[in-house]
C-alpha positions in Angstrom: -119.8 -4.8 101.5 -120.2 -0.9 102.3 -117.5 -1.4 105.8 -115.1 -2.9 103.6 -115.3 -0.1 100.7 -114.9 2.4 104.0 -111.8 0.1 105.6 -110.5 0.2 101.7 -111.1 4.1 100.9 -109.3 4.9 104.8 -106.2 2.8 104.3 -106.0 4.0 100.6 -105.9 7.6 102.1 -103.9 6.8 104.8 -101.0 4.9 102.5 -101.7 7.9 99.9 -100.5 10.6 102.9 -97.8 8.8 103.6 -96.7 9.3 100.5 -97.6 12.5 100.0 -96.0 13.8 103.1 -92.5 11.9 101.6 -92.7 13.2 99.1 -93.9 16.7 100.2 -90.1 16.0 102.8 -88.7 14.9 99.2 -89.1 18.2 97.5 -88.7 20.5 100.7 -84.9 18.8 101.3 -84.0 18.9 97.8 -85.3 22.7 97.4 -82.4 23.6 99.2 -85.2 24.9 102.4 -83.4 23.0 105.4 -81.1 25.2 107.2 -78.1 24.1 109.7 -75.9 26.4 112.2 -72.4 26.0 111.2 -70.7 27.6 114.6 -67.4 28.3 114.2 -67.0 27.8 110.3 -67.3 30.6 107.9 -65.4 32.4 110.0 -65.4 35.5 108.3 -68.8 35.7 108.3 -69.5 38.7 110.6 -72.6 40.3 112.0 -73.4 43.9 111.4 -74.6 45.8 114.1 -75.2 49.3 113.6 -76.6 51.9 116.7 -78.2 49.0 117.9 -80.4 49.1 115.8 -79.7 47.6 111.7 -78.5 43.5 111.7 -77.4 42.8 109.0 -74.8 39.8 108.0 -71.4 40.9 106.5 -68.1 38.6 104.9 -64.2 39.8 104.5 -63.4 39.6 100.3 -60.1 40.3 101.9 -58.6 41.8 105.1 -59.7 45.1 105.7 -62.6 45.2 103.3 -66.0 43.4 104.5 -68.8 43.4 102.3 -72.9 44.0 102.7 -75.7 44.5 101.2 -76.7 48.5 100.4 -80.2 48.5 101.4 -78.9 48.1 105.1 -77.8 51.5 105.2 -79.4 53.3 102.2 -82.7 52.5 103.5 -82.5 54.6 107.1 -80.9 57.4 105.0 -77.4 56.5 106.1 -74.8 57.0 103.0 -70.7 57.4 103.2 -71.2 61.1 104.6 -73.1 60.8 107.3 -71.7 57.3 108.2 -70.3 57.2 112.0 -67.8 54.4 112.2 -67.8 54.3 116.0 -72.4 53.2 115.5 -70.7 49.9 113.8 -69.8 46.5 115.6 -69.1 43.2 113.4 -68.6 40.0 115.3 -67.2 37.4 114.0 -67.8 34.2 115.8 -64.8 32.1 115.4 -64.4 29.9 118.8 -66.3 26.0 118.8 -69.2 26.3 120.4 -69.6 25.2 124.4 -72.6 24.2 126.2 -71.3 25.6 128.9 -70.0 28.5 127.9 -71.2 31.1 124.9 -69.2 32.6 122.0 -66.8 34.8 122.2 -66.5 37.1 119.0 -63.8 38.5 117.3 -65.2 42.3 117.0 -64.4 45.1 115.2 -65.6 48.9 116.3 -64.6 52.1 117.3 -61.0 53.3 115.4 -60.7 50.1 113.8 -63.9 51.3 111.2 -62.7 53.5 109.3 -65.5 54.7 105.8 -68.4 52.9 104.3 -68.4 53.0 100.9 -72.1 52.2 98.9 -71.0 51.2 95.4 -72.3 53.9 92.9 -73.5 51.1 90.3 -76.9 50.0 89.8 -76.8 47.3 92.7 -77.3 46.3 96.5 -73.4 46.3 97.2 -72.0 47.9 100.0 -68.2 47.8 101.6 -67.1 48.8 105.3 -63.1 49.1 105.2 -61.6 49.3 108.1 -58.1 48.3 109.4 -57.0 44.6 108.5 -54.8 44.6 111.2 -58.1 43.8 113.6 -58.3 40.3 111.4 -54.9 39.2 110.2 -53.9 36.4 111.9 -56.9 36.2 113.6 -59.2 35.1 111.1 -58.3 32.8 108.2 -59.5 33.1 104.5 -60.4 30.3 102.4 -59.9 30.4 98.8 -62.0 32.0 97.4 -62.8 34.1 94.0 -65.1 37.0 93.4 -67.0 36.6 89.9 -66.9 40.2 88.5 -67.3 39.2 84.8 -69.4 35.9 84.6 -73.1 35.5 84.5 -75.0 32.7 85.7 -76.2 29.7 84.1 -79.9 28.5 84.9 -79.3 26.0 88.0 -76.0 26.5 89.5 -75.5 25.5 92.3 -75.2 27.7 95.1 -75.5 28.1 99.1 -75.6 30.5 101.3 -73.8 32.3 104.9 -75.9 34.4 107.6 -77.7 35.7 110.6 -81.2 34.9 110.3 -83.6 36.3 113.0 -84.2 33.3 115.1 -87.1 32.5 118.0 -86.5 34.9 120.9 -84.6 37.3 118.6 -81.0 34.9 118.4 -79.0 35.8 115.5 -77.8 32.3 115.1 -74.6 31.3 111.6 -77.0 29.6 109.7 -76.4 27.7 105.6 -78.8 26.8 103.5 -77.2 25.0 100.8 -77.9 22.4 98.4 -79.3 25.9 96.6 -79.8 26.6 93.1 -80.0 29.8 90.7 -83.5 29.4 89.6 -82.7 31.1 85.9 -84.9 34.2 87.5 -83.9 37.7 87.3 -85.8 40.8 88.0 -86.2 44.1 89.3 -87.4 44.9 92.8 -88.8 48.5 92.7 -90.1 51.1 95.3 -93.5 49.5 96.7 -95.5 50.8 99.3 -93.8 49.1 102.3 -90.6 48.6 100.6 -88.4 51.3 99.5 -86.9 48.9 96.8 -83.8 47.2 95.6 -81.1 48.7 92.9 -80.1 46.2 90.3 -80.8 43.5 88.6 -81.7 40.7 91.1 -80.9 37.0 90.7 -83.4 34.3 92.3 -82.8 31.2 94.3 -84.3 28.7 96.4 -82.5 29.4 99.1 -84.3 29.8 102.1 -84.0 33.3 103.8 -85.1 35.8 106.8 -84.5 38.9 108.5 -81.2 39.7 109.4 -79.3 37.2 105.9 -79.8 40.4 103.8 -75.5 41.0 102.9 -74.5 37.9 103.7 -72.3 35.8 100.9 -74.0 33.2 97.9 -71.7 31.3 96.6 -71.3 28.2 94.1 -68.5 25.7 95.0 -66.3 24.4 92.2 -62.8 22.6 91.1 -60.3 24.5 90.1 -57.3 23.4 87.2 -55.7 22.0 90.3 -58.8 19.9 90.8 -58.8 21.4 94.2 -62.2 22.8 95.6 -62.8 26.6 95.7 -65.5 28.8 96.1 -66.4 31.5 93.7 -68.5 34.9 95.4 -71.4 35.5 93.0 -72.9 38.2 94.8 -74.4 39.4 98.1 -78.3 38.3 99.2 -81.0 40.6 99.1 -84.9 39.8 99.7 -87.2 37.7 98.4 -89.6 37.9 95.3 -92.0 36.5 97.0 -94.0 39.3 98.4 -97.3 41.1 97.8 -98.5 44.0 95.7 -98.0 46.2 99.0 -93.8 44.6 99.3 -94.5 42.5 102.1 -93.6 39.1 102.2 -96.5 36.2 101.4 -97.7 34.0 104.2 -97.6 30.9 101.7 -94.0 31.9 101.4 -93.3 31.8 105.2 -92.4 28.8 106.8 -91.1 27.3 110.4 -88.3 24.8 111.0 -85.9 24.5 114.2 -84.3 27.7 114.1 -87.3 30.0 113.3 -89.3 31.2 110.6 -88.6 32.0 106.6 -89.1 32.2 103.8 -88.5 29.8 100.7 -87.2 31.7 98.2 -84.1 34.5 98.2 -82.6 36.9 95.7 -78.9 38.2 95.2 -77.1 41.1 93.5 -74.0 40.2 91.4 -70.9 41.4 92.3 -70.7 41.6 88.1 -72.9 44.6 88.3 -70.3 46.3 90.8 -68.6 49.1 90.4 -67.1 50.0 92.7 -65.4 46.8 94.2 -61.5 47.7 92.4 -61.7 50.9 93.5 -62.7 50.5 97.3 -59.7 47.4 97.4 -57.3 50.1 96.1 -58.3 52.6 99.0 -58.2 50.2 101.8 -54.4 49.6 100.4 -53.9 53.5 99.7 -54.7 53.7 103.8 -53.2 50.9 105.1 -49.7 51.9 103.1 -50.8 55.7 104.6 -51.0 54.4 108.3 -47.7 52.2 107.8 -46.0 55.7 106.8 -47.3 57.5 109.5 -46.4 54.3 111.6 -42.8 54.5 110.3 -42.6 57.7 111.2 -43.6 57.3 114.6 -41.4 54.6 115.1 -38.7 56.8 113.6 -39.5 60.1 116.2 -39.7 57.8 119.0 -36.5 56.3 118.2 -35.1 59.5 117.4 -36.5 60.2 120.9 -34.6 57.1 122.2 -31.2 57.5 121.1 -31.7 61.1 122.3 -32.3 60.4 125.8 -29.6 57.6 125.2 -26.8 60.5 124.3 -28.2 62.7 127.0 -27.3 59.8 129.7 -24.5 58.8 128.4 -23.4 62.9 128.3 -24.8 63.6 131.6 -22.7 60.0 132.7 -19.7 61.1 130.7 -20.0 64.2 132.8 -20.4 62.9 136.3 -17.4 60.2 135.1 -15.4 63.2 134.2 -15.9 64.9 137.5 -15.6 61.8 139.5 -11.9 61.3 137.9 -10.7 65.0 138.6 -11.2 64.5 142.4 -9.3 61.3 142.1 -6.5 63.1 140.1 -6.4 65.7 142.2 -6.7 63.5 145.5 -4.0 61.2 144.0 -2.1 65.1 143.0 -2.3 65.9 146.7 -1.1 62.5 148.2 2.1 62.6 145.6 2.8 66.1 147.0 2.7 65.1 150.4 5.2 61.9 149.7 7.2 64.3 148.1 7.6 67.1 150.9 7.7 64.0 153.6 10.5 62.6 151.4 12.2 66.1 151.5 11.8 66.6 155.1 12.9 63.4 155.9 16.3 62.7 153.6 18.3 65.7 154.9 17.5 63.9 158.3 18.6 60.4 157.5 21.5 61.7 155.9 23.2 63.6 158.8 22.3 60.3 160.9 24.8 58.8 158.2 27.5 61.1 159.0 27.5 61.3 162.4 27.7 57.5 161.9 30.3 57.2 159.8 32.6 60.4 161.8 31.6 58.0 165.2 33.2 54.6 163.4 36.2 56.9 162.0 37.1 57.7 165.9 37.2 54.1 167.1 39.4 53.2 164.0 42.0 56.3 165.7 41.6 55.1 169.0 42.0 51.5 168.3 45.7 52.7 166.0 47.0 54.9 169.1 46.1 51.8 171.5 48.4 49.8 169.3 51.1 52.0 168.4 51.4 52.4 172.5 51.8 48.6 172.9 54.4 48.0 170.7 
């Protein structure tokens, strides 16, 4: 009986283990903890590097303006005044992955980077203004709306894209989908190990890791035309799953094929942004200013070209006039020579003609005398 009972309890334990395993796997997937690489998809989401140290995610909200997390810069004492554009590099991976060749990213750097704007509101949002010419016709932006006014309802389904640090410090573009807003909002104040984050943060069950900061948090929905579009609610900030010192709880960390991650993450909403519209206006102003300067340069260049052409034509005309004068002079000389020749040869021709006439008359007279004598 004991043996049978032991066997029965062992079998039961095995069934219970299998059941719990599948339940855990289901919950694990249902909670949105599964991540996957997206390769060339979401080409408008880029990897930000600053001075070979800072690594964050950013995304285009329009050509010319990239949004990211404020703490990516403020935690390193970088602001709008001491920001050095030449130290920033943003890489966009737009090509399909090839097992034999690495992806060649579209990189925005150096003179294409114009300025950094840290939103002045209580939020974790920053903007990088760059020359829009660097991405127009190179990166296609999908139909997106930015949520500036509406608050989120509990359990709003969201997803996020970013560049989390993976195994061997590799940064792949990764999507966390089937997530949702948990309904929790809170502040993340400074701790012993973490400087904290500005503004109210919204909690989600989207997994994330270092490098994801600044990435977009989306919601997919159908508009009035029943076409699927996306609304951007905010930028990913951090996680609430930290201990009293501000370090991520070990029990909240997990690992998958991509690498390590924390099970939940929070984001800073655009509806708390103060400088969103003014930043778009500033980019437009800088673009028009560049166009104006470019137009002036083009006009100056056109004037220079016209002047060069005019000078060339003028110089060519002078040369042509000289050639014509030479031709005219040579023609005149030939004309004069011909006239002189005519004047020289004409009397001689006339003299010969008179002598011929005289000789002919003499012959006629002699002939008449002979006729008279014969009669």
